[in-house]
N, C-alpha and C positions, 0 to 999 in steps of 0.2 A: 873790653867787651866780652861778656860771658856767653857761653853757648849752652843750650838745653841738653840735658843728658839724652843720649840715644836710647829709645825703648828696646828692651831685649827682643830679639827675633824669636819667631815661633819655634825654630829648630836650632836655637843657639846651644841647647844642651846636647845636641847630637854629636857623637864623636866624629872627628875628622879622620880621613885616611891617614894611617900611620901613627895614630894616637892610641894604640892598644885594641883596635877593632879586630874581632875574629869572626869566622863563620859560625862558631858555636854560640857566640853571644849576640850576633846580629839577628834581631827579630823582625826586621822590616819585611812586609808582605805576608805575614802570618794569617791575616784575615782573608787574604786572597785564596790561600790554600783551603781554609775552612769553607769559603764560598764555593769553590770548585766542587768539593765533596757534597755540599748542600744542594748545589744545582743538579748534580748527578742523582742525588736522592729524590729530589722533586721530579726530575725527568722520569725516573723509574716509577714513582707514584702516579704520575700522569698517565703513563702507559698502562698501569693497572686500572685506573679509572676508565680510560678509553676502552680497555678490554672488557670491563664489566658492562659498559654501555653497549658495546658490540654484541656481547652475550645476550643481553635483553632483547635487542632488535632482532638478531638472528633467531633467537628462541621463539619470539612471537611470529616471525615469518614462517618458521618451520612448523609451528603449531597450526598456523593458518593453512599450510599445505596439507598437513595431516587431517585437519577438519574437512577440507575440500575433498580429499581422497575418500574418507569414510562416508561422508554424506552423499557424494555423487554415486558411490557404489550402492548405497541403500536405495537411492532414487531409481537407479537402473533396475534393481531387483523388484522394487515396488511396481514399476511400469510393466515388467514382465508378468507379474501376478495379475495386474489389471488387464493385460492383453489376454491372458488365459481365461479370466473371468468373462471378458467380452465374447470370446469364442464360445464359452459354455452357454452364455445367455442366448446366442444365436442358435446353437444346436438344440437347446431346450425348447425354443419357440418352434423350430422345424419339427422336432419330435412330437410336440403337443399337437401340431396341425395333423401330423401323420396319424396319431392315435385317435384324434377326433374323427378324421375321415374313416378310419377303420371301424370305429364305434358306430358311426352312422351306417356304414355298409353292412355291418353285422346286424344292426337293428332292422334294416330293410330286408335283409335275407331272412331273419327270423319272422318278420311279418309275412313274407312270401310263403314260408313253410307253414305258418299258422293258417293263412288264408287257404292254402291248398289242401289242408287236412281237417282242421277244426272249424275255422271260420269261413268255409267255402260259401255258405249261404249268405253270410253278411257281406263279404267282399265282392262277390259276384263277378262283374266284368273288370274289376280293378286288378285281378291277379296278373294278366299279361302286362299291364302298365308297371306293376311293382317288379315283375321279373326283368323288364327292360331297364328300369331304374337301377336295379341291383347290378346288372351287367355293366351299365355305365359307371356306377360307383366303383366296381371292381377294377375297370380299366383305368379310372382316374387314380385310384390308390396305387396300382402297380406302376403307372407312369410317374407319379410323384415319388414313389420309393426309389425307382431306378434313376430318374432324371434329376432329383433334387436331394432327397434325404441321404441316400447312400454315398454319393460324391461328397456331400457336405460333411458327413461323418468321417470319411477317409481324409479329406483335406483338413478338417479341424484337428483330427488326431495327429497328422503329420506336422501341422503348424505348431500345435502345443508341445510336441516332442522337441521341435527345433528351439522354441522359446525356452523350454525347461532346461535344455542342455547348453545353449549358447549365451543366454543373457548374463550369467555369472562371468563368462569369458569376455563378453562385451564390456561389462563393468570393469574388469581388470585392464582391458585395452584402453578404456577411457581414462583410467588412472594413469597409465603409462603416457598416453598422449598429452594429458594436462601437465604432467611433471616434466616431460621432455620438451614441451613447447616453450618453456621459459617463463610461464606465468608466475611461478614461485621460485624462480632461480635468479639470483641467489636467495636463499641458501640451498633449496631442495634440488638435488640433481636426479633423484629417482624416487619411486614410491611403489607400494603394492598393497593389496587387500589380503588380510588374513581371514580364513585359512586359504593357503595356496594348495597344499597337499594334505589330505586327499581332495581332489577337485569336487567342489560343491555344486549341485544342481538346485533348481528351485524346488521347494517342498511340496511337490504334487506327484501323483501316481495315477496310472490308468485304471478306470473303473469299468467292470462289466456292465452291459446295458441293462440287464434285468435281474441279475442274481444278488444285487446289493441294494438296500434302501437308498443309497446315495447314487445309484445308477440313473441314467437319463430317463429310462422308461417309467420307473416308479415316480420320479420327480414330475414328469409330464403327466402321468396319471393323476397325481395329486392336484395338478393345475385343473384338470378336467373335473375332478371331484369337488374342488372348491367352487367351480362354476355351477355344477349341478346342485350343490347344497346351499347356494347363495340364498334362496328363498327362506331357508331356516333361520337366517339372521334376523328376520322380521318378527320372529316369535321368541320372546325372551326365555321361555321355559325350554326351548329346543336349542338355543344358540350354544350352550355349553357342550352339546353333543356334536356340533357341526364338525369340529376338528377331527373327532374320532371317526365319524361317518365318512368324511372326506378322505382320510387316510386309508380307511378300509376299501373304499371305491377305487382310490388311486392304485393300491396294491393289486387289486383284481384286474383292473384295466392294464396296468403296466406289465404284469406277468403273462397275461393271456393274449395281448395284442402286440407285444413288442416284436420287432424284427429279430432274426437270428443274430446271436452275439458273435462278433468276429474281433480278434485282437486289433485289427487295423481300423475298426470303427469306434473304439472306446475313447471317451473323453477323459480328461485329466481332472482329478479332484484332489483335495488336500491330503497330504501324507503327514500324519501327526507325529511320526517318528516314535520316540519312546513314550510320548504322551505325558511328560513330566511338567508341562506348562500349566500350572494351577494358580496363577496369579489373578489379580482382579481385572486388569485390562487385557483384552484379547491380544495375543501376540507378544506381549511384553515379557521379557526375560526368557523367551524361548531361544535356546542356544542356536537353533538352526537359522534364525533370522538375524543374528548378531554379526556385524562386520567390523573389523578393526583396520583402520587406516594407518599405515606406517610411511612417514616421509623421511628420507635419508639424505644427509648432506655430506658429500665427500670432502668438501673444503671447509675450513674453519676460519672464523674472523680473528684468530689469535696469532696468525703467522707473523705479521708485522709487529704486533705488540710483544710477542715473545722475543723477537730480535731486539726490539728497543730495550726491554728489561735486561737482556743479557749484556747489552752495551753499557747500560747504566750501572749494572752490578759487576762490571769488569769480568764478564763471562762466568759468573757464579750461578747462573740459572735463574729460574723464576721464583725461587724462594719457597719450596715446599710443594705439597701435592694439591693444595686447594685450587690453585690456578689451573693445574692440569685437569682436575675434576670438572671444573666449569667448562673447560674446553671439550671434554668428552660429552658433556651434557648437551652440547649444541649439535651433535651429529644425528640424533634421532628424534622425531616427533611422533606422538601416538594419540589416536583419537578413536572413538567408537560410535557407531550409529546402528540403527536397526530399521528394517522395513516391517510394518505391522498392519493389522486390519483395524481400521478406524470405524467400526460399526457395532451395532448392538445385536446382530444376529448370532445364532449358535455357530459353532465351528463347522457344522455340516454345510453351512451356507457361505462360507468364506470365499469359495472358488466360483461363486455365482453373483458376486456384487463387486463393483469396481471401486472399493473403498480402501485400497491399499495405499499407505502413505510411508514417509520416511522421517526420522527424527534422530537427534543426538541422544546418546546415553552416557552415563558416567563410565569411565574406562574400567573394565574388568577383563583381566587376561583370559580366564576361562580355559576351556579345553583347546582353544585355538593355539595357545602358546604353551600350555602346561605339558603338551605332548612332546615338546622339544627336549631332547636329552639334556640334563643338567639344570633345567628350569622348573621341573615338576615340583620339587621340594620347596622352591622359593616363590612359587606362584602366589600362595596366600599372603606372604609378607609383602610382595610387590603390589598386590591388589590393595592392601591397606595404605600403601604409600602414595600410589598414583591417584590423583584426583583431577578430573577434568569436567 
């Protein structure tokens, strides 16, 4: 009885112990060593990928924080300008009423003088009535001036001074409150509006009541002049002269009937600064209205990733400066916004209409950052790099 040959085993050619096997010639487990190094390489690569993902997420969150800082600061400034405009509108109405009363009182007084000297035969018994009416009007004007106009001018001046000086600080405080509240944390731990120093106030300045065409008295006089010349608008050949006549009447009324000018009674009007804003849109590109929001992250998303890469590379580091540059990039977010006048009026009217708004702008460092030592020479280069 014959038996079938036994098939050779899979490892029949493997040397058995004691048959010339040495550590140098034994290649068993070589693939495992390669696999270990490949696993470490893949692990390090995964940490890089995760780190880049964290960079993108943190960068977007930090940019959102910077956007919120810049825009909220511009909104607060715009609200401050609208409050100043609202106070100016109220003061202008009160001054117009005062000048109108004074004009009526002066007209009645002139009629009394004329009736007592030239028109005595025409007026007859009406002279005593006109004198009594003039005395009543004088008391009304004095009571209105002491009880309404003068307190309103003083209160309006003080309120506008407070708004002018405090609203930029309120904007800075709002920025700190929003960043410290944890809305954008992580990654934003703090933030600020530029410029910080010198401290910036709203771009308004006090105006004398009568010595300037932008003063309250001449403005109120022009309102009265517009009312007096309104019938001219019905005649087409006279309507082109209405503005000229109204301005002439307004200047006469404003300078002759205006109350005495006092520094504590002055309203605030636009301060144009250097006057270099010559662009097409009112307010656009004026440096005094530009605000830069800076969001700062003290922590970085790379701490765990860096440790992982160090482990994977056996402590040889993160492999160059590219990873470290990305890490530095996540620490600061920058955005720019402005508050501007969204109307068609001339600049002389900006402080008398509540059309102030806020909007984002493309980031430009400008004088807010170029004044920092060491950055003035690089501002132009950085301006061409940063786009938002």
